[in-house]
DRENPA-3360 file (N, C-alpha, C; in nm, 2 decimals, always signed):
BEGIN
1 = XXXXXXXX = +0.08/-0.11/+0.00/+0.00/+0.00/+0.00/+0.09/+0.12/+0.00 ~ +0.05/+0.22/-0.08/+0.14/+0.34/-0.09/+0.07/+0.45/+0.00 ~ +0.15/+0.56/+0.03/+0.09/+0.66/+0.11/-0.02/+0.72/+0.03 ~ -0.01/+0.75/-0.09/-0.12/+0.81/-0.16/-0.24/+0.73/-0.16 ~ -0.22/+0.60/-0.17/-0.34/+0.50/-0.17/-0.42/+0.51/-0.04 ~ -0.34/+0.53/+0.07/-0.40/+0.55/+0.20/-0.49/+0.67/+0.22 ~ -0.46/+0.76/+0.13/-0.53/+0.89/+0.14/-0.65/+0.90/+0.04 ~ -0.69/+0.79/-0.01/-0.80/+0.79/-0.11/-0.93/+0.85/-0.03;
9 = XXXXXXXX = -1.01/+0.92/-0.10/-1.12/+0.99/-0.04/-1.22/+0.88/+0.01 ~ -1.28/+0.91/+0.11/-1.38/+0.82/+0.18/-1.51/+0.81/+0.11 ~ -1.53/+0.90/+0.01/-1.66/+0.90/-0.06/-1.65/+0.82/-0.18 ~ -1.77/+0.76/-0.23/-1.76/+0.68/-0.35/-1.70/+0.75/-0.47 ~ -1.63/+0.67/-0.56/-1.58/+0.74/-0.68/-1.63/+0.67/-0.80 ~ -1.59/+0.72/-0.92/-1.64/+0.66/-1.04/-1.52/+0.56/-1.09 ~ -1.41/+0.57/-1.02/-1.29/+0.49/-1.06/-1.32/+0.35/-1.02 ~ -1.25/+0.25/-1.08/-1.25/+0.12/-1.05/-1.22/+0.10/-0.90;
17 = XXXXXXXX = -1.29/+0.02/-0.83/-1.26/-0.01/-0.68/-1.13/-0.08/-0.66 ~ -1.04/-0.02/-0.58/-0.92/-0.07/-0.54/-0.91/-0.08/-0.39 ~ -0.85/-0.18/-0.33/-0.84/-0.19/-0.19/-0.75/-0.06/-0.13 ~ -0.81/+0.02/-0.06/-0.73/+0.14/+0.00/-0.78/+0.15/+0.13 ~ -0.70/+0.21/+0.22/-0.73/+0.25/+0.35/-0.73/+0.39/+0.35 ~ -0.83/+0.45/+0.44/-0.83/+0.60/+0.46/-0.75/+0.62/+0.58 ~ -0.65/+0.72/+0.56/-0.57/+0.77/+0.67/-0.65/+0.86/+0.76 ~ -0.69/+0.81/+0.87/-0.78/+0.88/+0.96/-0.70/+1.00/+1.02;
25 = XXXXXXXX = -0.58/+1.01/+1.01/-0.49/+1.12/+1.05/-0.46/+1.23/+0.94 ~ -0.53/+1.21/+0.83/-0.50/+1.30/+0.72/-0.58/+1.42/+0.72 ~ -0.55/+1.52/+0.65/-0.61/+1.65/+0.65/-0.75/+1.63/+0.57 ~ -0.84/+1.72/+0.61/-0.97/+1.71/+0.55/-0.97/+1.73/+0.40 ~ -1.06/+1.67/+0.33/-1.07/+1.67/+0.19/-1.11/+1.82/+0.14 ~ -1.06/+1.86/+0.02/-1.11/+1.98/-0.05/-1.14/+1.95/-0.18 ~ -1.22/+2.04/-0.25/-1.25/+2.02/-0.38/-1.12/+2.00/-0.48 ~ -1.14/+1.90/-0.57/-1.03/+1.88/-0.66/-1.06/+1.94/-0.80;
33 = XXXXXXXX = -0.96/+1.97/-0.88/-0.98/+2.02/-1.01/-1.06/+1.93/-1.11 ~ -1.05/+1.80/-1.08/-1.11/+1.70/-1.17/-1.17/+1.59/-1.08 ~ -1.29/+1.53/-1.12/-1.34/+1.42/-1.04/-1.25/+1.30/-1.04 ~ -1.27/+1.22/-0.94/-1.19/+1.09/-0.93/-1.23/+1.01/-1.06 ~ -1.13/+0.94/-1.11/-1.15/+0.86/-1.22/-1.11/+0.95/-1.35 ~ -1.11/+1.08/-1.35/-1.05/+1.16/-1.45/-0.94/+1.25/-1.40 ~ -0.89/+1.20/-1.29/-0.78/+1.28/-1.21/-0.64/+1.23/-1.25 ~ -0.60/+1.26/-1.37/-0.46/+1.23/-1.41/-0.40/+1.37/-1.44;
41 = XXXXXXXX = -0.30/+1.40/-1.35/-0.25/+1.53/-1.36/-0.09/+1.52/-1.40 ~ -0.05/+1.61/-1.49/+0.09/+1.61/-1.52/+0.16/+1.68/-1.40 ~ +0.30/+1.67/-1.40/+0.38/+1.74/-1.29/+0.36/+1.89/-1.31 ~ +0.34/+1.94/-1.43/+0.33/+2.09/-1.44/+0.20/+2.13/-1.39 ~ +0.09/+2.05/-1.41/-0.04/+2.08/-1.35/-0.03/+2.08/-1.19 ~ +0.03/+1.99/-1.14/+0.05/+1.98/-1.00/+0.13/+2.10/-0.94 ~ +0.23/+2.14/-1.01/+0.30/+2.26/-0.98/+0.21/+2.38/-0.98 ~ +0.12/+2.39/-1.08/+0.03/+2.51/-1.08/-0.07/+2.50/-0.96;
49 = XXXXXXXX = -0.13/+2.39/-0.94/-0.23/+2.37/-0.83/-0.17/+2.39/-0.69 ~ -0.04/+2.35/-0.67/+0.02/+2.35/-0.54/+0.11/+2.46/-0.50 ~ +0.17/+2.51/-0.61/+0.27/+2.62/-0.59/+0.41/+2.55/-0.56 ~ +0.42/+2.43/-0.54/+0.55/+2.36/-0.53/+0.62/+2.35/-0.66 ~ +0.75/+2.34/-0.66/+0.83/+2.33/-0.78/+0.83/+2.18/-0.83 ~ +0.86/+2.16/-0.95/+0.88/+2.03/-1.01/+1.00/+1.96/-0.93 ~ +1.10/+2.03/-0.91/+1.21/+1.98/-0.83/+1.17/+1.93/-0.70 ~ +1.09/+2.01/-0.63/+1.04/+1.96/-0.50/+0.96/+1.83/-0.51;
57 = XXXXXXXX = +0.87/+1.82/-0.61/+0.79/+1.70/-0.63/+0.87/+1.58/-0.65 ~ +0.97/+1.60/-0.73/+1.07/+1.49/-0.76/+1.15/+1.45/-0.64 ~ +1.19/+1.55/-0.57/+1.27/+1.52/-0.44/+1.17/+1.45/-0.34 ~ +1.05/+1.50/-0.32/+0.95/+1.42/-0.24/+0.95/+1.28/-0.27 ~ +0.94/+1.24/-0.40/+0.93/+1.12/-0.45/+1.06/+1.03/-0.42 ~ +1.17/+1.10/-0.44/+1.31/+1.04/-0.42/+1.33/+1.00/-0.27 ~ +1.28/+1.09/-0.18/+1.31/+1.06/-0.04/+1.20/+0.97/+0.03 ~ +1.10/+0.93/-0.05/+1.00/+0.85/+0.01/+0.88/+0.92/+0.07;
65 = XXXXXXXX = +0.87/+1.05/+0.05/+0.76/+1.13/+0.10/+0.64/+1.11/+0.01 ~ +0.66/+1.08/-0.12/+0.55/+1.06/-0.22/+0.60/+0.95/-0.31 ~ +0.61/+0.82/-0.26/+0.65/+0.71/-0.35/+0.54/+0.66/-0.43 ~ +0.57/+0.59/-0.53/+0.48/+0.52/-0.62/+0.38/+0.62/-0.69 ~ +0.43/+0.72/-0.74/+0.35/+0.80/-0.83/+0.33/+0.73/-0.96 ~ +0.19/+0.72/-1.01/+0.16/+0.65/-1.12/+0.23/+0.70/-1.24 ~ +0.26/+0.63/-1.34/+0.32/+0.68/-1.46/+0.24/+0.64/-1.58 ~ +0.25/+0.72/-1.68/+0.18/+0.70/-1.81/+0.26/+0.59/-1.89;
73 = XXXXXXXX = +0.21/+0.55/-2.00/+0.29/+0.45/-2.08/+0.41/+0.51/-2.14 ~ +0.43/+0.64/-2.14/+0.56/+0.70/-2.18/+0.65/+0.73/-2.06 ~ +0.60/+0.70/-1.94/+0.69/+0.73/-1.83/+0.66/+0.85/-1.75 ~ +0.58/+0.94/-1.81/+0.54/+1.06/-1.74/+0.46/+1.03/-1.61 ~ +0.50/+1.12/-1.51/+0.43/+1.11/-1.38/+0.28/+1.15/-1.41 ~ +0.20/+1.08/-1.33/+0.05/+1.10/-1.34/+0.00/+1.12/-1.20 ~ -0.03/+1.23/-1.14/-0.07/+1.25/-1.01/-0.22/+1.23/-1.01 ~ -0.27/+1.19/-0.89/-0.42/+1.17/-0.87/-0.47/+1.26/-0.76;
81 = XXXXXXXX = -0.60/+1.27/-0.75/-0.65/+1.35/-0.64/-0.60/+1.32/-0.50 ~ -0.58/+1.19/-0.48/-0.53/+1.15/-0.35/-0.39/+1.20/-0.33 ~ -0.30/+1.22/-0.44/-0.17/+1.27/-0.44/-0.19/+1.43/-0.39 ~ -0.28/+1.49/-0.45/-0.31/+1.64/-0.42/-0.34/+1.65/-0.27 ~ -0.42/+1.55/-0.22/-0.46/+1.55/-0.08/-0.34/+1.54/+0.01 ~ -0.25/+1.44/-0.02/-0.13/+1.41/+0.05/-0.04/+1.53/+0.05 ~ -0.03/+1.60/-0.07/+0.06/+1.73/-0.07/+0.00/+1.84/+0.01 ~ -0.13/+1.84/+0.02/-0.20/+1.95/+0.11/-0.15/+1.91/+0.26;
89 = XXXXXXXX = -0.16/+1.78/+0.29/-0.13/+1.74/+0.42/+0.02/+1.77/+0.46 ~ +0.11/+1.74/+0.37/+0.25/+1.75/+0.38/+0.28/+1.90/+0.39 ~ +0.20/+1.98/+0.32/+0.22/+2.14/+0.33/+0.19/+2.18/+0.47 ~ +0.08/+2.12/+0.52/+0.05/+2.16/+0.66/+0.16/+2.12/+0.76 ~ +0.21/+1.99/+0.74/+0.31/+1.95/+0.83/+0.44/+2.04/+0.82 ~ +0.47/+2.09/+0.70/+0.58/+2.18/+0.68/+0.56/+2.30/+0.75 ~ +0.43/+2.36/+0.75/+0.40/+2.48/+0.82/+0.43/+2.47/+0.98 ~ +0.41/+2.35/+1.03/+0.43/+2.32/+1.17/+0.57/+2.32/+1.21;
97 = XXXXXXXX = +0.66/+2.31/+1.10/+0.81/+2.32/+1.13/+0.85/+2.17/+1.15 ~ +0.76/+2.07/+1.12/+0.81/+1.92/+1.14/+0.93/+1.91/+1.04 ~ +1.03/+1.84/+1.10/+1.15/+1.81/+1.02/+1.11/+1.71/+0.90 ~ +1.18/+1.72/+0.79/+1.15/+1.63/+0.68/+1.16/+1.49/+0.72 ~ +1.26/+1.46/+0.81/+1.26/+1.31/+0.85/+1.14/+1.27/+0.92 ~ +1.08/+1.35/+1.00/+0.95/+1.33/+1.07/+0.84/+1.30/+0.97 ~ +0.83/+1.38/+0.86/+0.74/+1.36/+0.76/+0.74/+1.24/+0.68 ~ +0.88/+1.21/+0.66/+0.91/+1.08/+0.59/+0.87/+0.96/+0.68;
105 = XXXXXXXX = +0.90/+0.98/+0.81/+0.87/+0.87/+0.90/+0.71/+0.84/+0.91 ~ +0.64/+0.96/+0.91/+0.49/+0.95/+0.91/+0.45/+0.88/+0.78 ~ +0.50/+0.91/+0.67/+0.47/+0.85/+0.54/+0.49/+0.70/+0.54 ~ +0.61/+0.66/+0.60/+0.64/+0.52/+0.61/+0.54/+0.44/+0.70 ~ +0.50/+0.51/+0.81/+0.40/+0.45/+0.90/+0.26/+0.43/+0.82 ~ +0.22/+0.53/+0.74/+0.10/+0.51/+0.66/+0.11/+0.40/+0.57 ~ +0.22/+0.39/+0.50/+0.25/+0.28/+0.41/+0.25/+0.14/+0.47 ~ +0.29/+0.13/+0.60/+0.30/+0.00/+0.67/+0.16/-0.05/+0.71;
113 = XXXXXXXX = +0.06/+0.03/+0.71/-0.08/-0.01/+0.74/-0.13/+0.04/+0.87 ~ -0.24/-0.02/+0.90/-0.32/+0.04/+1.02/-0.28/-0.01/+1.15 ~ -0.18/-0.09/+1.17/-0.13/-0.15/+1.29/-0.05/-0.05/+1.38 ~ -0.03/+0.07/+1.33/+0.06/+0.17/+1.39/+0.00/+0.30/+1.42 ~ -0.14/+0.30/+1.44/-0.20/+0.43/+1.47/-0.15/+0.50/+1.59 ~ -0.11/+0.42/+1.69/-0.05/+0.48/+1.82/+0.08/+0.56/+1.78 ~ +0.17/+0.50/+1.71/+0.29/+0.57/+1.67/+0.26/+0.70/+1.59 ~ +0.16/+0.69/+1.49/+0.12/+0.81/+1.41/+0.07/+0.91/+1.51;
121 = XXXXXXXX = -0.02/+0.87/+1.59/-0.08/+0.96/+1.69/+0.02/+1.03/+1.78 ~ +0.12/+0.96/+1.82/+0.23/+1.01/+1.91/+0.31/+1.12/+1.82 ~ +0.35/+1.09/+1.70/+0.41/+1.18/+1.62/+0.34/+1.30/+1.60 ~ +0.21/+1.30/+1.57/+0.13/+1.42/+1.55/+0.11/+1.49/+1.68 ~ +0.09/+1.42/+1.80/+0.09/+1.50/+1.92/+0.21/+1.57/+1.96 ~ +0.33/+1.51/+1.93/+0.45/+1.58/+1.96/+0.46/+1.70/+1.87 ~ +0.42/+1.69/+1.75/+0.43/+1.81/+1.65/+0.32/+1.92/+1.70 ~ +0.21/+1.88/+1.75/+0.11/+1.98/+1.80/+0.17/+2.05/+1.92;
129 = XXXXXXXX = +0.24/+1.97/+2.01/+0.30/+2.03/+2.13/+0.40/+2.14/+2.08 ~ +0.49/+2.12/+1.98/+0.58/+2.21/+1.93/+0.51/+2.33/+1.87 ~ +0.40/+2.30/+1.80/+0.32/+2.42/+1.74/+0.27/+2.51/+1.85 ~ +0.21/+2.45/+1.94/+0.15/+2.53/+2.05/+0.25/+2.62/+2.13 ~ +0.37/+2.56/+2.15/+0.48/+2.63/+2.21/+0.53/+2.75/+2.12 ~ +0.53/+2.72/+1.99/+0.57/+2.83/+1.90/+0.47/+2.94/+1.90 ~ +0.34/+2.90/+1.90/+0.23/+3.00/+1.91/+0.25/+3.08/+2.03 ~ +0.27/+3.02/+2.14/+0.29/+3.10/+2.27/+0.39/+3.19/+2.25;
137 = XXXXXXXX = +0.52/+3.15/+2.20/+0.63/+3.24/+2.18/+0.58/+3.37/+2.08 ~ +0.52/+3.34/+1.98/+0.47/+3.44/+1.89/+0.37/+3.53/+1.95 ~ +0.28/+3.48/+2.04/+0.19/+3.56/+2.11/+0.26/+3.66/+2.21 ~ +0.37/+3.61/+2.27/+0.45/+3.69/+2.36/+0.52/+3.79/+2.28 ~ +0.57/+3.76/+2.17/+0.64/+3.86/+2.08/+0.55/+3.97/+2.04 ~ +0.43/+3.93/+2.01/+0.31/+4.01/+1.96/+0.28/+4.11/+2.06 ~ +0.26/+4.06/+2.19/+0.23/+4.16/+2.31/+0.34/+4.25/+2.32 ~ +0.47/+4.22/+2.31/+0.58/+4.32/+2.32/+0.57/+4.42/+2.21;
145 = XXXXXXXX = +0.53/+4.38/+2.09/+0.53/+4.47/+1.98/+0.41/+4.56/+2.00 ~ +0.29/+4.51/+2.04/+0.17/+4.59/+2.07/+0.21/+4.70/+2.17 ~ +0.28/+4.66/+2.28/+0.32/+4.76/+2.39/+0.41/+4.86/+2.32 ~ +0.50/+4.83/+2.24/+0.59/+4.93/+2.19/+0.52/+5.02/+2.09 ~ +0.43/+4.96/+2.01/+0.35/+5.05/+1.91/+0.26/+5.14/+2.00 ~ +0.20/+5.10/+2.09/+0.11/+5.18/+2.18/+0.20/+5.29/+2.24 ~ +0.31/+5.25/+2.29/+0.41/+5.35/+2.35/+0.45/+5.46/+2.26 ~ +0.49/+5.41/+2.13/+0.52/+5.51/+2.03/+0.40/+5.60/+1.99;
153 = XXXXXXXX = +0.29/+5.55/+1.98/+0.17/+5.62/+1.94/+0.14/+5.73/+2.04 ~ +0.16/+5.69/+2.17/+0.13/+5.79/+2.28/+0.23/+5.89/+2.29 ~ +0.36/+5.86/+2.26/+0.47/+5.96/+2.26/+0.45/+6.06/+2.14 ~ +0.39/+6.02/+2.03/+0.36/+6.10/+1.91/+0.24/+6.19/+1.94 ~ +0.16/+6.16/+2.03/+0.04/+6.24/+2.05/+0.06/+6.33/+2.16 ~ +0.17/+6.31/+2.24/+0.19/+6.41/+2.36/+0.24/+6.54/+2.31 ~ +0.20/+6.65/+2.38/+0.24/+6.77/+2.33/+0.39/+6.80/+2.36 ~ +0.46/+6.86/+2.27/+0.60/+6.88/+2.29/+0.63/+6.98/+2.40;
161 = XX = +0.73/+6.95/+2.47/+0.77/+7.04/+2.59/+0.90/+7.10/+2.55 ~ +0.92/+7.23/+2.58/+1.04/+7.30/+2.55/+1.11/+7.32/+2.68;
% end
C-alpha cells in the first residue's frame, strides 16, 4: 500500500474499486480540479495547483515522502486527487516546522498499514506540542510589539515640551 493510496477519499468514486485504507490522521478533503476517475495530472499541473516546484515534487518522490506516483505508458508522472490531498497534508506539516525526517517517518507509517495508529498519533501529538509552544512564543512577541507600538503612538500624541 502506498501513502497516496491510504489517502483515497472516503466518498464513492467513479474509478474502479481498489483496496485502499483511509488515513484517519490525514487532512480534511477539499474540492479537486477533476473528479476521481478523471484525475490524471501532469507534474506541471500539480506545480500550478500546489505552488510547489517540479524539483520539490521529484525530491519528495526520491526521499519516500511521495512514493509510487503513477506513470503513463511513456513514463510521465501522473498524479491523482489522492496525491493532491497528500501534498496538502504535507504542506500543513511543513508549516508546523516538522522536520522532513519526521514527515518521511509518518509516510512510512502510513504505508505500513493500520497497525501503527498509536505511533502516528504520538508523532502528531509531539508536533502539536511544538506548534502550541511556538504559538505561545509568537503571542508573547506580539504582546511586546503591541506595547511598543502603543508607547510610540502615545509619545507622538503627547504635546512637545520645551
